[in-house]
C-alpha positions in Angstrom: 33.1 -34.3 19.5 32.3 -32.0 16.7 30.8 -28.5 16.7 29.9 -26.5 13.5 29.7 -22.5 14.7 28.7 -19.8 12.5 31.4 -16.8 11.8 29.3 -14.4 14.0 29.7 -16.7 17.1 33.0 -17.4 16.3 34.0 -13.9 16.1 32.3 -13.2 19.4 33.9 -16.5 21.7 37.0 -16.6 19.5 39.2 -17.4 23.0 36.5 -19.6 23.9 37.0 -21.7 20.8 40.8 -21.4 20.9 40.7 -22.8 24.8 38.0 -25.8 23.4 40.2 -26.9 20.1 43.1 -27.0 22.4 41.2 -29.4 24.7 40.3 -31.5 21.4 37.1 -30.4 20.3 37.1 -30.1 17.0 35.1 -26.6 15.7 34.2 -26.4 12.2 33.6 -22.3 11.2 30.5 -21.7 8.8 28.7 -19.6 6.9 25.1 -19.6 6.3 25.1 -23.1 7.5 27.8 -24.1 5.3 30.8 -25.3 6.7 33.9 -23.0 5.5 37.1 -24.1 7.7 38.2 -26.2 10.3 40.0 -25.0 13.4 43.0 -27.0 14.7 45.7 -26.7 17.1 49.3 -25.8 15.4 51.7 -28.2 15.7 55.2 -27.0 14.6 56.7 -29.5 11.6 60.2 -30.2 13.0 62.4 -31.4 10.8 66.0 -33.5 11.3 68.8 -30.8 11.2 70.9 -31.0 8.2 74.8 -29.9 8.4 76.9 -28.7 5.3 75.6 -25.7 4.4 78.7 -23.8 5.0 81.2 -26.4 3.3 83.7 -24.7 1.2 83.1 -22.1 2.5 85.5 -22.1 5.6 89.0 -22.9 6.1 90.4 -23.9 9.7 94.2 -23.6 9.9 96.3 -27.2 10.5 97.4 -25.5 13.8 94.2 -24.5 14.7 94.8 -27.0 18.1 97.8 -26.6 18.6 98.9 -24.8 22.0 98.8 -21.1 22.2 101.8 -18.8 22.7 103.0 -18.6 26.1 102.6 -14.6 26.2 98.5 -15.1 24.8 97.8 -18.2 27.2 99.3 -15.8 29.8 96.7 -13.1 29.2 93.8 -15.5 30.5 95.4 -15.8 33.5 95.8 -12.2 34.8 
């Protein structure tokens, strides 16, 4: 269902129009009977995440996953 609303009425009843749009009603806002804009629900555009932005900027040492020295490990269990 589509409703054409003039600008004055849209300003006066904006909250109700938003609720109507969220319930599937198509709202067109007009000035002097001439359609200007359509009120539509916002849908966030989700794009797949892309990795690699830090490639070449970080360095992981060769011993990164070696066991911790005993004195360091002991500090976690005090």
